[in-house]
N, C-alpha and C positions, 0 to 999 in steps of 0.2 A: 061397742058404742051404742049408747041408748038413743033411740029415736024419739023418745018422748021428753028428752031433756032440752030445755031452751035456755040459752045463755045470752046475756047482753053485756056489752063492754064499752068502755069509753077511755080515752087516753088524751094526755096533753103533755107538751114538752116546751122547754125554753132552752134554746141553743145559741143565744147571743148574750153579750155582756161578759161578766166576770166569772160565771159558772154555768154548768149545764145541769138541768133538772128535768126529769121526765117521770110521769106518774100514770098508772093505769088502774082502772077499776072494773072488776068483773062480778056479775051476779047471775046465778042460774035458778031454775025453778025448784031445785032441792034446797033453796034458801042458803046456798053457800055464797058468801061474799068474800072476795079476795082483793087485796090492794098491793100493787107492785110500785116501787119507787126506785129511782136511780139518780145518784148525784155524782158529778165528776167535775174536775177543775184542771185546767192546764196552767203552767207557770212559765213565764219567760223573764229573762233578766234584762233590764234596761241598762246598757253599759255606761252611760255618762254619769248617772246618779247611783249606779250599782244597787238598783232596787228590783225586787221580784214583783212582777205584774201578773195578776190572775187573768185567765181567759176561759171562755166557755168551751172552746175546742181544744183537742190535743194538738199541741203546737211544736212538739219536739222535732218533727220532720218537716216543718214549714219555715218560711223565711220571715224575718223581722226587720223593721226599720226604726231607728231612733232619729226623728226629724226635729231639728232645732230651728225656730223662727226668731229673728231678731231685727230690730231697727238698726240698719247699718248707717250710722251717722257720718262716717267718713267715706262711705260708698266705695270701699276697697274689696267688698265681697268676702271679707274674713271677719269672724267674730273676735273682737279684741276690746281693749279698754275703751270705754266711752260708748260702746254699743249697748242696746237695751233689749232684753228678752221681751217677747210679745205673748201675752196670755190669751187663751180661749180662741185660738186660730184652728180652723179645720183643714182637711185635705180631701182630695179626690184621688181614688185609685182606679185607673182605667175608666175615668169619667164618672165613676160612681162615688157618692159622698160617703165618707167614713164618720162613725160616731165619735171617734177619739178627737179630743181637742188638746192644745198645748196647755201645760201647767204654768205655774208662776215662774218657772225657769225657762219658759218658751219651748219646752220639750214635749213631743207627742210620741208615744211608743205604739207602733202598729205592728201587729203580728198576725199569724195565720195566713200569710201570703203564699200563694202557690209557688212551690219551689221550681227552679230552672225554667220558669216561664216569664217572658218579658212583661214588665209592669210599668205603666205610665203614672208617675206620682207627681201631683201638682198641688200647690197651695190654693185653697178655696177663697178667692178674692172677696166674695160676699161676706166672709167672716171677719175681715179686717175692720176694726172699729173706726178708723180714720179714712174717709173717702179719698184723701190725697196720698195715702200709702200705696206704693206700687211694688209688686214682687220683682226682684232682680232677675228671676228665672221664670220662664213660662212653664217649665216642668222638667222633670228628670226621668229618663228611661233606665230602669235597672233590671237585673236578673237576680232575684233572691236565691240564697243558698240555705239549705236546711241547717238549723242550729246556729246560724250566724246572724247577728244584728248589725245591719249596715248603718253607719253614722253619716247623716246628710245634713247640710246646712241650707237654709232658705233665707237669704238676706232680703230685707224689705227696705226700699228707698223712700225718703220723703220727697214729694213732688210739689209743684206749685201751680198757680193759675193766674192768667192775665185776661183782662177784658178792656174794651174800649169801643169807640165809634169811629167809623170812617165817613168823611164828608167829601162832597164835591163842590168846589168853588167855581162858579161860572157866572159871568156877566153881573158881577157885584153881589150875587146871592150864594150863600153857603147852605147846602141841604144835605141831609143824611143820604148815603149811597148804599143801596142794597145790592146783593149778589156780587160783592167784590171778594176776590180770592186773596186771603191773607196767609203769609208765611212767617214762621219763626225760624230764624237762622242762628246757628251756634257760632262759636269763636272761630271755627275752621271753615265757615262759609257754607256749611251743610244745612239743608232744609230739614228740620226735625219734626215739625208739626205744621199742618195746614188746616184752614177752615174757610167758610164763606160767610159773609155778613148777612144778617137778616134784612127784612124789608126796611127796617128803620136804621140800618147801618151798624147795628150793634154786633159785636163778636165776643166770644169767650173761648179760651183755649185752656184745657185742664191737663193734668198729668205731665207737667213739665219737670224733668229732673233738675236737681240743683245745678246752677251754672249761670254763665253770662250769655245773653242773647241780644239779637236785634229783631224787630218786627217790621214787616214791610208788606206792601201790596205786590202781588205777583208781577214780576217784570214783564212777563209775556203778555199779561192782560193790559198793563200800562202801555206797552208798545202798540198793541192791537187797537186800543181805543184812543191812541195819541194823547195820553195823560202823563202827568209827572207828579212827584211828591218832593217837598223840600227836604224831608228828613226821613231817616229810618230809626225810630226811637230805640235806644239801648236800655236794657234792664237786666237785673240780676235776681235770681231766685236763690234764697238761702234758707237754712233751717229756721232762722228767726224771722224771716220776712218772706212768706210763701205767696202772698197775694199782691198783684199789681193791678190797680183799677184805674180806669179813666185814661188809658194810653191811647190817645186819639191820633188819627192820621187825616190830613187834608190833601185831596188831589185837585190839580188844576189842569186845564188844557195846556199841552206842551208849548203851544205857540201863543199862549195868553200873556 
């Protein structure tokens, strides 16, 4: 080994995306310049569309997922006629965002998942283009198997929104009522959403699934304050009619 020989080196690599590329450069004081380069690519087969998908890492021994996202218009949780694939939707794997997005068929192929290790897979809500779209599933926990692509569906429901104002009628005057507890009740009598009015009596409730509902002031609050209402307005959220505005409620003293 020569003690008077000095060598400098530099290297760079790319190990994400569709291929792996690494390169190294060495130069020494004998004016010897050398360049090393390595290119590799892994291939996985997307089972729904029968396509080969390139990957930067060797994936033969890792797990894969074919995830399909669609607008479930009949809300049965199954992809069938009338449902619409949703493009450009992302996912999280163990709470970390993935670069892969769904294509025009609503399919995202994720590979390189650690085999035999539990994985929490969820739709990234922030990538949904419509703020009133709601994932039917909060997430799925899977255990990938090497060389196998799991096929998973992620239905998305259309939801709706309602707003209005709550008033208090007392001694001939009707004024907006703040800090009133509002409840949305479904056809089975279950409270599915709650909110509280602002200082000006205004309320808004979003992310309501399609269906028929009633809106009311909390019965516990009415009883505690000795108030009553004449009606509990009924409304329906449909795919063609997602917004209900100006659904107002007037409260009065129970003995008035």
